[in-house]
N, C-alpha and C positions, 0 to 999 in steps of 0.2 A: 880165490876161493877154496884153493887145494890146501892152504894152509889152514884153514878153519875148520874147526869140528863138527860135525854133524848137528850137534845139538845147537850150536851158533848159526851155522846155515839155515836151518829148518826157523830159527827167530827173523833171521835177516829176510827170508821169502815171505814169511806171513807181515813183517813192517810193508815191504814193498807193496804185496796184494793190498795191506790196507790203505795205503796211501793212494793207491791206484782206484779203488772204491771211492773214497771219500773225497777225493778234489773235484772229480765231474759234478758231483751233488753240489757242494760248494759253489763251484762257477755258476751252476743253474738257479741255485738259491740268492746270488747276487744279480744275476740277469746279465743278457748278454750285453748290455752297455755298459756294466760294473757296478750300476744301482741297486741297493739291496731291495729284497722283494718286497718291502712294505710300499717302497716308493712305485714300484712297478704296477701295484695293484690301486694305485689311487686313481681317482676319477680323472678323466684328462679336463683342463680348464674349459669353460663353457666358449664355444664360439664367438668372436667378436662380433657385436650388433653393426649392421649396416644401419648409417645415420636414416631417421624418417625420412620419407620424400618431401619435398615442399610442399605447402599446401595448394590445391589447384589454384591457377590463376582467376580471376573474377573474369566471367564472361562480359565485353563489351555491352552496356545497355544497349537495347533496342532502338534502329533509329527514330529520331522523332519527325513529325510530320512538317516539311519544307516550309518554313515562313514564307510566304508570297513575296515576291520584289514587291517593292512602294509603287504605289501607280505614278506613271510618268508625271511631270511637272507640266503645270498648264500653262507654265510662262511661254512667249512665243519664241522659237528659234530665231536668234539674229539673222536678220536676212542680208543678202550682199549689199555692200555699201555704195556701190555704181561709182567706184572711184578709181577703176579699170578698164582698158578698153573692151568692148563686148559687154558691159554692164548696162541693165534695162530695169529701171524700177521706178514704181509710186507712178503718179501722174506723169506718163512715164518720160522719164529723163532717161537719157539715152547718151552713153561714153563710145564714141563712135572708135572705129581702127586707128585714126589717125589721133585719137587723145582728145579730142572737142567734144565738150558737153553740149548738149540741145536738148530740146525737148519737143515731142511729135505726139501731138492730142489726139490725130484722128477723128473719128466720130463713135459715138455709144452705139452698141448692137450691130455693129461691121466688121468686117476682117482686112487686114491689109496685110501686104508682102512685108516680113522683117529683112528677109535674105531671099535671093533668089538666084541660082548659078545653073550651069548646063546640067548637074548632076544631083541639085540639093534644091529644094524649095521650103520655107518656113513663113507661115503666117502666123497673125496674133490674132485673137479675137477680143474686142475690146467692149468693155460693159462701161457704164458713168451714170451720170447723173448731171442735170442742168437747174440748178436752184432759179427761181424766179428773178428775173432782172438780169441774167448773166448773158451774155452774147453766145458764149461757147459752152461744150459739156466739159465737165471734170473726165476723164476715162482713165481706164487703167486694165491691163492685160488680164484678162480671166481663162484664157485658152490659147493653146498652141498646137499649129499641126502642121506635122514634118513628112514632108514625099522625098523618098530616097529609093529610084528604081523601083524594085517590086514592092516594097516598103511604105506604109501610110501609119502613121502613129498620131493620136491625139493625146493631149494631156490637158485636163482641165481642173480648175477650182469648183468645188460646189457650192450653189449657193445656200448660204445661212445666216439666220437671223442673228443667232449667240453664238461665238465663237469659243468653241473649247480645244484647245490646241491637243488636249488627251485624245481628241477622234479624229481619226483620218478622212480629211476631205479632199483626196484626189479621186479624179475618175479618169480612167483611162480606157483607150481601145486600139486595138492592132488588126489595120485589114478590115476593119467595119465589126469587129467582134469585140465585146467588152473584155478587159484586160485586168485582172485581179491579181495585184502586186501581195501575194500572201504573205512570202516570205523576205529575205532582205535585197532580193535580186531577180532580175529576168533578162532573159536574151532571145532574141529571135532565132527560129532555127536554124539559118544559117550563121549565127553568130555575129551579125554585121552590126545589130542596134543591141545596146545592153543599158538595164536600166538598174541602178542601186540606191537604195533608200540612205539618205542621210537622217540619221536618228531612227526616232519610233515611227513620226508620223509628218506627214505634209511637207516632205522635201525629201528631193529625189535628184541623181546626179544623171542626166543621157549622156551616152557618146553612142557615134557613128564612126565606126572602126576607119582608123587612118582617114576621118574627115572632118570631125567636130566632137564639140562637146558642150553641156552646158547643165549648171547647177540653178536647180528650182525650188523657191520657198514660198509658200502660199502665206500669205500676210493680209488680216484683216484689218477695217478702218476703226480705230475705236472712237468712241464719243468724244475724247479730248482732241485728238487729231481733226475731227469732224468739225469742232468750233473754232480750233486754232486756223484752219484753212477755209471756212465757212462751206464745207462740200454739202451742209443739209441732210447727212444720213440719220436717219431713221431707228427705229427698233425693229424693223422688217427683215432688213437686210444689212448685214456688215460689209458687203461688197468684196469677199475674198477675191483675193488676186496674186498674180506671183512677180515677185524679186526675181532676176535672174540674171547670170553670167556666163558670156557665151566664151568657147575656147574654138578657136577655128584653126585647122592643119593644113589644109588643101584647097583653098579658093582660087577660082581664075580671076586674072586682071580685069576681066568684063561684069564680075559681081554686081548684084544690084539688090534695091529694096532700101527700106529705111535705115537699115543698120548696115545694110551688106554694101552699100555705095561707097561708105566710109574706108572701105577696106580695099579700093582700088588705089593703084601706085601711084597716080594723078591727080587724085580727087582734092577738090578745094570746097571746105563747107559754106555754103551760102548764107547761113542765117548770120544774124546781125551782131556784131561784135559789141561788148560795152554795155551789154544789156542784164539784166537781172535774169532773164528767161528766155534765152536765143531759142527761136519757135521754128521748126522744120516744116514749112509749109506743102503744099501739093498732096494734098493727102487723095486726092482723084487720082496721081499716077500709081500710087500703092495699093488701090482698092482691090480686093479681090470680092468674087461671086460667093463663096464659101470657105469653111476652114483648111479645106483642103484642096482648093482649086488653084490652079498654075497660071491664071489668064491675066494678072493685074497688067498694066500697060508697060511696066518696067520687068517685065517677066524676063527671064533668060536659061528657064528651065525647058531642056531637051529630052531628058534622060539618060544623055551621053555620059558615061563616066570620064572624069578628068585624069589623064594619065600620071603617074606618081611622078613628082619629079617636075611637073611641066607647069605647076601652080606658080602664080607671081611670087616673088622675093619677099620675106618679111621685113618690118623697116620698124626702127624705135622713135616713138614721138617725144619730142622735148618739148615741156609745157610749164606755161607760166599762169599762176591764176590771176584772173582779172579782177584789179584790184575796184574797179565800181561794183562788181558783183559782191564782193564781200563787205564794202561799205553798206550796202542793200540789206546786208544779212540773209542773201540767197545762194547757194552753192553756184548759180550762175555759170559762166562759159569758161573756158581755158582756152588760152592762144598757143598753138602747137607750131613747132615746125619740124619736118623732119630731118 
């Protein structure tokens, strides 16, 4: 600049000063990001709208009143068929522990011991009818009495004129007090005896712990059956009775009673073979003074518990059907061997 004249230097300084003043203003007009001022002053784009919330789910409809279950069927439950040892059905047909089938009629309105062991006694109460001109009663088991140590239990079928299986006709008592089987099961305070319903009405399964069990079904006599067999049943009583299937777990070798004797190891059934209805006689030997009495002549009851493992061994019965019984159209007897 030393060689420049003063006027030239002055012009140069003024030019530099002008550049220094104009350049910042230009930059400000452009904006910090290099855009022109008009763009800077534009309104920002509207914010992006969030999608509308989904419509609220419709609330479930209020619960409707529950439809009551259909009433129980009035058909009779299928009774035990009395084809297995321990079966007692009808005008009592009995399948013994040895597999031999026989009949025991007893006498109506009396009690007879079915099973008598040192720690267990079971009586059956017989109801019946004797039409005019017949030599014997038609009989059925209407009630059972069980005595086992401190336990005394009775199970009976009520007397009814017209049968309706939707109505429970069981009558129970434990140690002298009525027992209502309101639910599906009941047990004695010590848990030794238990009752469980089989279905809604008129059928139960009784168990005595480590000793026995029995399935009981109340069965009426219908008019068709009455006419077929000549029972002479009227409209005032349908003779509701039990069909039953016993199970025994711990009997002694000296067990007795109409059914119990057939579980003795060396028992030979004395009924006549080859006839349509082999009948067990000797009702007086099994007569008991009441449903819970243990005083029949063949009683073995002493209240003494049988030690587990000391009971008689079980055995299998190999049976063949008596051909003469089949030809007569009756269930008849079975010839069995152990």
